[in-house]
N, C-alpha and C positions, 0 to 999 in steps of 0.2 A: 503494498499500500505507500504508496506518497501521499505527503504532508509538506506544507510550505510551512518552514522557519524561516521568522524574520528577525534582522540583524539592525539596531537602527543607532547611528551617527550620525551626531546632531537630528536633518531631518531627512538623511539617507538612511534609509534599510536594506538588509540585505533577505534573498530571498531566500531558502536555502529547503529543496524538497527531499523528504526525506521519511524513514519509515516512525510515523507515532501512533499513538490511541486518538481513536476520536473524542472529541468532546460532548459531551451529554446536551442537545440542543435544549431540556426543558431545564439546566443547570441553572436555577436564581443567579443573576448580576449580582457582582463580589461587593459592587459599589462604588463611590467615587469619580470623578467626571471624566469621562470619554476610559471607563475602563471596559474592554472589551470581555464577552461572553466567556464563561470560561476561563477568568483569567487564576492563577493560583493563588492559592490560600495557606496559610501556613497555621498548624496547632498543635497543642501540647499533647499527646498521647502515652499513656503507661498499658502494661502487661502483667504478665505472669515475671518471674525472676529468668534470665538471661533470654526474655525473648525479642531484645535485639543487640544479642551477646552476650559475654562474659561481664558480669558484675552491670548488667544493663535491663533493665528492667521500661526507661521512660527515652521518649523521642519528639525530636519533631515531627511531625507530617508536612509535607511538603507537593502540595496536590494544582495537580490543576495547566493550565496554561501559560508559560513563566512570560510575563510579559510586560508594557514599558517602565512600570514600576511597583514588579515584581520585587526590585532589589532592597526596596523603602519598605514592604512590609513583610520583609526577612530580618531587616534590620528593626522593625519593630517591635517584632515576634520576640527578639534575642535582646533586646532591650528592657522588658520586663522577666527575662527570665538571669539576668546581672552576674553575677561569677558562676553561672549552671553549664553544662559543658554538656549537652545532649546532642547524640545524631541527627543529622538531616537525615532522613528517608524520599526518595522522591520520587513520588508517583506523575509523569509528565508528561501531556498531553494534548493533542492539536497544535499549534502552528505557535511554536516559540520564535522567541528572541533575542538572538544568538550573545550579544552587546548584553543584554541584560543579564545572561547565566557566567557570563563570564565575570558582570561585578561581583553576580550574590558568590560564584567562585572564592571571589580575591576576601565578599568579607568572614563569608566559612571557614575561608586558611588563616585570618587576620583573627580570628577568636579560637581558632587549631579546634574545630571539631574535627568527627567524624561522618563519612556520606555513605551512600547507601539506596537501593534502590528495590523499590518494593511497594504494595498496595495495602493503605493502614485500614483493616476493620472496623467502625466503629460498635461496641457492643449494642448501643440504644439508638443505633441506625435500623436493626434490625426488626424489620416488617415497620419502620416511619416512612412517611413517604419522603420522596429526597428531596422536599421542601423544609422539611421536619429537620432530618440530618442534615439537609447546608447547613441550619439555626446552629445547631449543637454548634460543628465544628467552625462558625466562624465567629462562637464566644469563643476560640482561644483553645478550651480545655482548661486543666487535663481532663480527658476521656479515657475511659476504659475503653480496650481497645486489643488488638491481635496484627499477626505483621501477615500477608501473604505473599510468598511469593512463588503460586502455581503461574501464574504469567505475566511477566513483566519485561516490559518495551523501553529501547533506553536508546531515544537517535544521538543530532550530534547535537542542539541544546542541555541534553539529558546528559551528554559525556561530561559537558564545558562546566556545567555547574557541579555536580559532580567530582569533579577531578581538583577542586579546591581544597576537596578530605585531606586531612593531614592521612587518614586511615580511609583507603576505599574499598567498598566489595560489593561484587557481583552474585546473585543466586546463580546456580549452573547453567538454569536452564533460563536464564534472560537471552532476551534477541537485542540485540546491538545489531540494527539498521541503519548507516552510513549513506544519505544522500549526498546531492550536491549545495551548491548554494549559488543565488543570482541576486540582482540589485532592482530592487525597487522604493521609490522613496513613501515613506510609514503612512503619509498626508493623504496619497492618491496622484500627487500629480507626477508627470513625467519625470526621467533623469536619460539625460542625451547619454551616446554610446560612450561618447568619450571618457563622460563625467563616472557610467559604470563599471569601463576597465579601470580606471586608477582607481573607484574604491574594493572593487574587487582585490587589487592588490593592494593596497592598502589594509585592508581586514583582515587580508590572507596574514601578515606580517603579526599583526596586532594579538589573533589566534595563535598565530608559531611560539611566540615571544610567550604568551601568559603561558601555553603547556609544558614549555621550557621550565617557566619558572616554577608552576604548579609541581615539576617532577615529572610530565607526560609527553615518549615522543612528542615530537611534533608531526612526525609523518603520519600523524591522523590525521591532517591538517590536510594533506600530498592526497589521501585515498580520499576526500571529499572532496579537492580539484580534479580529480580522474573523473569522479562520479557523475561532476557538471560538465567535464566535456562529452564524455560520454552519453548525458543525459539517463546514468543509470542508478540503482544502488547494489549497494554490497553488506552482507550482514561478515560479522566479526566475526570470530570463534575465538570459544574461553580460551585457546593459548595464543587467539591474538593480542588481549586482555591483557595480558602477564606479558606478553613479548612489548607491550606502548606501554605498558607501566599504565593504563587505565585504571586496575585495581593494587593493589598492595598486599594486599592477602591472597594463598592460593585459591584456587575456587573451589567452590563445599559442594 
């Protein structure tokens, strides 16, 4: 499945095609001025001892589409937690903003947090309507929950955000599918071909620098760019996750 991932830089946005989970069209808006449908929300979840790893029973659920203001929402939940260092569990869906994914990754690294991917299943959402479940999550938690790793999908924006983790994990059954990238304006204005090419090169170098600083092999962006040229997508296997240092722990 092809989806678009948006990359914003001032008024310019890169369009990245890749594998991504669909957004629930019935999901209520997060709120805020011009916040798109399905924008990422953050809330604290808690499960049984070891639910999110050794000596870990609480985590930050990051769920939805990475949009232009998602990094601000991440900062808000981290500020509420103070000095607590909870891991961030990403469940990335739909169109995402790559520059914001990078900003989120940098925030996560500055705070010294770990990252993983998976779906958070909130206990009180069982049998509740989508609207009621969403209202619970918007409250910020903590909410009793469990982690579902049965179906985990991680695209380009997911990998960029995940890269910020001091320790990074993906379940063995995860699908990491990488598409290409292209440029368009976030406000829908036309971007000239010359400007488009310049932004492609500029963004590419920024992404490579970021991944290098995070300890991830910048070859990941080379794969993205090859897929751009071929108008294709490719799935990375668990051995690729380790080779590219997308994950820091052996795949479980």
